[in-house]
Each structure stands twice: as structure tokens, then as C-alpha cells.
N, C-alpha and C positions, 0 to 999 in steps of 0.2 A: 560939231567941231571934231577934228581928227585927234583921237586920244594918242595915237602913236607919234604924231607930230609934237605933242606937248612933252613927250618923254624921250625925245631923241630917237624916234623910230622903233623903240622897244615898248612893249606893253607892260606897264608897271602893275604888279599884282601884290596885294597885301597877304601876309601869312595868316591862315585861318587860326582862330582860337587864341591869338595873341592879344592881350589887352594891357593897357598901361596900369601898372601896379600903384595903388593908392598908398601914400605914405602912412605907415602905421597899421596897414592892413594885416600884417603878420601877427599882431597882438589880439586881433578881434576874436578868434576862436577861444583863446585863453580867457578873455574877459567874459565870454558867454557862458563858459562852464565854471567860472569862478564861484558863483553862488552855490552850485551843487557840491563842488569840492569842499567849500567851507562848511556846508551842512553836514556832509559825511564826516569831515574831520571833527566837528563838534559832537556828533552823536556816537561815533565809533572810536576814533583815534584818541581823542582826549581822555575818555574813561579808561582806556588801556594804559596810557601813561600815568593816569591818576592811581590806578591799582599798583603799578610798580613803585610809585612814589610812597603810597601808604604802607607798602610791604616792608619798608625800612624805618617805619615810625612806630612809636607806641601810641596808638590811637584807640582808646577804649572809653566808651561813653560813661562807664562807671568810675573812671579815673582820669578825667580830662585834665586834672592838675598835673599829671605826669606825662602829658602828650609832648611829643618831640621826636627827633631823629635818634635812633638807637643802632643804626648800622645793620648788620646781619644777625642781630640777636634773635629776631623772630625765626629765621631759618635755622639757627643753631638749636633753638628750642624744639622746632619741628623734628629735626633728624636725631636729636640726642635725648630728649626728655618726653616727647609726646608719644606714648604708647598707642593712643587711639588713632594717630595718624597711620601707623603701620597696619592696624586692624582694618581701617577703612580702605587703605590701599589694596590689601589682599581681597577684601570684599568687592571692590571695584573691578579688579582684574578677573575675579571669578564671574562677576556679572557680565562683563564685556565678552569674555571668551565663550561662556555658555550661550548667551543670547545670539552672538554673531554666528557661531557654529551651527546652532539649531535652526536659526532663521535661514541660513544658507542652504542647509540640507532640505528642509521642508519647503522652502521657497523654490528650490530646483525641482523637487517632485511635482509641486503644483504647476510650475511653468511647463514641464514636460507633458502633463495631463492637458493643460489648456492649449497646448500646441497641436493636439490631435483634432481631427474633424469629428464633430458630433452635433446633434441638434441643439439649438439655443446656446451655441457656444458664445456668442456675443453677450448674451444676458449673464451667463455664468462668469465671464471675464469681468463684467461690471460689478457683480456682487462680490467677487474676490477683493476688489479694491475698497469695499465699504469699511472694513476695520481700520485701514490706513487713513480714510477720510474723516472718521469720527475724532472729535477732539480728545486730547489726552485726559483731561479732567473727567469728562463724561465716561470714557472707557474705564477709568479707575473706579468711579462710582458704581458702574455696572458690575465689575468683578468683585468689588468689596461686598456688594449685596449677595452675589452668588457664593462667595466664600464665608458669608456670615454663619456663625455657629448655630443660631436659632432659626433663622428664616431662609438660609441659603439653599439654593436648588442643588448644589453639588452634594452636600450632606444627604439631602433627601433622596437623590438618585442612588448614591452609593449604599445607603441603608436599605432601600427597596431591592437592590440587586444582591444584598447580603454580603457585600464586601467589607463593610464596617458595622459594628454593633451599636455604637453611640456616636453622637455628633462630635465633630472635631473642630476646634478653634484654629482654623488654618492660619490665620494671620496673627495669632497670639502664641502659637506653639513654636518653640525654637527649632524643632526638627522639621517643621513643614512650612514655615513662613518664607524662606528663601525660594524654595521650589514653587510655591504658590505665586509669588510675584514674577518669577521667571516665566511661568506658564501664561500669566496674563499678558506680559510684554511680548511673549512669543506670538500670541494671537494677533497683536497689533502690528508686529514687525514683518511677518511672513509676506503680506501683500507687496511690500516694497521690493523684496527679492524676486517674487513671482513675476511682477510686471516688468522689472528691469531685465531679468533673464529671458522672459518671453519675447521681448522686443529683439534681443540678440539672437534667439533661436530662429526667428523668422528671417534672418539674414543668411542663414546657412543654405547653400544651394542644395536642392533635392537631388541633383545629379550625383553628388558625393555619396549620399546614402544608397542610391541605386547601384552605384559601382561597387560599394561594399557588399550589398546583398548579392550581387552577381558572384563576387568572390567567396560567398558563403559566410560572411560575418554575421554574428548573432547580435541581439540587443545590447549585451554588455560590452562587446567589442566596439559597437558603434558609439556607445556612450563614452567610453574611455579614450577612444582613438579619433573620434570625430567631434562629438558634441562638446565635451569638456575643453579640448584644445581651442575650438572656435569661441567658446565662452570665456576664455581666460581673461581677456581685457575687461569684460563686463563684470566678472567675478572680483577682480582686483579693485575695480572702481567701486562696486557696491559694498564690498566688505570694508574698504577703507572708510567710506562715508558712514556706514552703519556703526563701525567701531567708535568713531569720533562722537556720533550722536548718542550711542549708548553710554560712553564714558561720561558724557555731560548730562545724562538723563537724570531728572529730578522728579518730575511730575508723577510718574507712575508709582515709584517706591514711596515717596514722601506722602502722597495722598492715601495710599493703602496702609502703610505701616508706621509712618512718621520716623522711619529709621530703626524702629524697634522690632522685636523685643530685645533688650540688652544690647542695643547697637548692632544687632546681627545683620541688618539690612541698611546700615548707614554707609553710604559710599562717600568717596572723597568730595564730590560736589555738594552732597547734602551736608557733610561736616563743615565745609566752607560756608555754605549758606546759613547754617545754624549759628556758627561762630560770628559771622558778620552781622546778619540781619536780626536774628533772635536775641543774641547775647550782646550785640553792640560793639564787639571787639573788631573794628574794621582794620586795624593794623595787622593783627594776626590772621584774620580772614583773608586779607589781601595777599599775605605771604603764602597762604595755602593756595590761593588762586594762581600765583606765579608758579608755584611748584606744579600745579595741575597743568598749566600751560606748557611748562618745560617737558613734562612727561608726554603730553600729546605731541609736541614737536619732535621729540626723540623717537616716538613710535612711528610717526609719519615718515621720517627720514629712513629709519631702519626698514620699514615695510616696503617703501618704494625701492630702496637699494636691493633688498632681497628679491624683489620682483623685477629688478632692472628697470625701474621707473614705469612699469606697466607696458613697456614696449616689447614687441615680438622680436625674436632674433632675425637679423637680416642676413 
């Protein structure tokens, strides 16, 4: 049968890819992802709202008869009467600044070394990642044993070298405890910066370095005028993430020192955890959690604004 005769002399062609839309088809994707959204909301979003709700309540397990909403009383007590809050805040800022700064410097040095060509480079790169892969609790146990006053290898080495005359209680001495914990966390945190910056180093074109060498630029000029500008985005990203992680870090400090001696290593998250979980004062602990959240949010906003959102100038 002649098809053109059936269509008035013109060949009728259907548009490809066009299909009849089924009624209600637009809601199908939302229905499919609904279980996941509800699960995330139940696990993440609800606890966050619950913390904000508890922060304006008096909710202490030792005084449940007084439980109820008290407005901003918890926050007033934090900022006007709680001296330990300011002590822990200063300790937290010292911890974050020292850790992020030192990890960035040593991580950059390790990344520059690993970016060179040498034998067994792949194996060395894999070994560098080991401290980052080891669990936090296991890491703290290892360093606690090494810092032990009686059986620790650190005291043994220093005494054999003649640096110290008697064993030091590194984790019980107020003058050495903070530095000891910083050193242990430094060992665990350097690989993150090293691997992150190494990945960024490998994206720098070799032609740029060759051009600078032709112009007579030395290693320091290449570092400050080529390497660091190219690494700016990675440094901003890595320092921001690491600062947030270190601010919220609990496992290393708590396992090694329990916040002592004399609360010298008690950071704000540890203070919040002790108040809520160990003492059972969930209302006041939740208020501390809200304050911690606000500090972190303010830090992220200021950090990104100072770095122009991590974007390069156009």
C-alpha cells in the first residue's frame, strides 16, 4: 500500500524520542528517593533539632524533677558564669591552630619530597598513608605506651642519648602534656596534607618550572612564585577540613589524658561530652554543643570570606 497516498501525498514521520507522558510520572522519582530522605532525616536532621531543643531546657538526670524549658538560661550561664568554658575554648583554639599549622608545614615538606623521582617511590607513598589509615583509638594506645613514664620508649631513647636524667611523666606533667598530645596527633595528621598536596603538585605543568629555570629562578623562588600559588586551592580546602576535624577531635586527647591534668587538655568538645554523657546534664551539654556549632559556622564563613570562597581571581 502506498504510504504517501494515505497521508495526502506527504510522508508522515513521527518525532524521535517523544513519548506519551504517563499521568503522575513526575512524582515517581520523589517517591523512589523518599525512603532515603526519611532515613537521613531521622539519623541526622532530627538529632540536630533535638540538640537545639534541649539547649533551652533544664534536662539533668540528677534533677529530673526540675526538667522543663528555661529559655536562654543555659547560654547566659555559659558566657557569664562558666569559667571552664573560656578555659576550654582557649585550649581548643591553641589545639586547632598548632595542629593545622604544623600539619600543613610538615605535610607540604613530605609532599614535595614524594613528588621527586626516586626508587621505590610508590612503596614510600603507600607507607606515608599508614598513620592516617590506623584507627584513632589504636593510635592513642600506641602513643600512650610510648609516652609511659616507666615502660615508654621515648624516655628510654632520651635517657640513652643523655638528653634527660630521669624518666618524665609526659602525660601527667602540666608542662609536657599538651605538647605530647600535639606531637601524637601531628603524626596522625601529616599524611592527610601530604597526600592532598601531592595530588595537587602533580597537576602543575613541568613547563612552568623549566621556564623559571631558564630565567635563573632558584628553589625558593619556584616554591613561592609557582608551587604555593598553584597549591592555593588545595591548601584552603585541606586547612578548612582539618580545622573542623581538629576542632571536633575527641578520641586522641580523651584517650590519652582524659582532659587532664587539671583540665589542661580539655577542649570544648570534650567538655561538652563530659557534661552530657558522663554527668548526665543534657540540657547544658546541648547548649555547649550549640555554641560549638555557632563557632564553627562563624569560622567557616570568615575563613571563606578571607580567602574569597577559595576561588582564584579572574
